[in-house]
Each structure stands twice: as structure tokens, then as C-alpha cells.
N, C-alpha and C positions, 0 to 999 in steps of 0.2 A: 504494500500500499503507499501511497505517497507520503503518508505520515511518518512512516518509519524511514523512508528514503530522506526526509527532511531533517529527521533528527540525526542521522548518520552523517549527512553533509554538513550541518550545522556543528556538529561534534568533532570534526576532523582537525587534527592537529599535527604540528612537527615539532620533534624535539631540538633544540639548538646545541645541545650538548653530544648526542649520538646520531642525530640525523634521522632517525627512524620516525615514520609515520604512525599514528596511534589515532584512539577514537574515544571521546569521553562519553559518548551515548550509549547507555544500557536500556535495552529494550527488552521488555518481557510482557507480552500481550497476547494472551491466548496461546496459539500454536506459535506465535513468533518468539524467538529467544535469540537476543544477539547481545552478547555481552560487552562490556566495556573493554577496550585493549589498552596496553601500556607499551612504552617504548622500552628498550633494552636497559635504560636507567633503572626502570622498575618503579612501582607505585610509590613506595616510601621514599624514593629519591627524587620523584617528579615535583617540580614546583611550577605554577603557572609563568613564572619569570623565564623558564626555560622552555616554553611553549610558543612556536609560531602558528598564528591562524591566517589563513588566506584571506585577503581582503574581501573576495567575492563569495566567502563562506557565510553569508549573512541569511537570514530566514526571507527577506525579501527577494534577493537574488536567486537563492535556490528554489523558491516557488515558481520564479519566472523560467528558471533552466528545466524545471519538471514539465511545466504547462508547454513549453518548446519542444520537449522530448516527446510527449505525447502526439502532439500536432505533426511532428516530422516522422514518427515511426508508424503512425496509424496506417499509412498506405502500404509500407512493406509487410506489416502483420497481416493485413488483409489481403495482400498478393499471396502470402505463402499460406494461409487459412484457405483461401478458396482453391488451392491445388492439393490441399490435404497433407501438406509437408511441414507445417509448423510444429515445434516441439516447444514445449514450455517446461520451465524449471523454476521452482521458487526457492529461494536460499532461506528457510524458516530460521536457520541457525546463523545465518551469515556464513563467515569464512570457514566455519566449521563444518559446512556443507559442501564444500569444494571437492572432496573426494567423492561424494556422490555424484557430482555433476561430471567429474572426470570419468567415472564409470559409466555414466549414461553416453557420454560422448563415444568412448571406446566401443560400445555395443553397436553404434551407428555407423563405425568407420568400417 
């Protein structure tokens, strides 16, 4: 859902010390479980002073990007749906579902 995408976009950060990307948003809503992530420095050593937030990771800009995404991808989705070849995957657990996605792709190749 868009609300989860927005939370994850607005929660993105980068650590000045180690350079890792991580996400402050913790989503737990019904079947959705996407935990907060930390950089290599770890939660106990991470401070807001060490975090970089992209200037365009605001709620207003993220909402506009998601609206544009739906508008621009709708024709592509329709094209593949009409041909019966569209595959959908929902990462309910975020990055923790990437092994499931990899297995599904391997089956199709």
C-alpha cells in the first residue's frame, strides 16, 4: 500500500560514519511487517547527528512521486495483464522477503 511506501521513503537515512543506508520506519500492520533497519554502526551508537536525509524524502515529495509512479506504470501493468503474463509479488516483510522473490524468479527462468 502507498501508506507503507510513504513511511519507508520518509524513513530513509544514510550514516555519515559508515556510509550505510538504513531505514527508521517500523511497519507492523496486519500482514505487513517491515522492521526498522540500522547501519553497521548499530542502534546503540547511531545518533541523529550522524544521519543524512535526502532533501527529497519529505512526505509532500514522496506523495507526488507515488502518484506519478501509479500514473506512469498503469499502462505497462495493463499491457501485461491483458496478455496474461503479469506476475505480482508483495514483499510483506520487506527485505526479508527477497529470498522468496529470488526463488519465484528462478522458477520462471
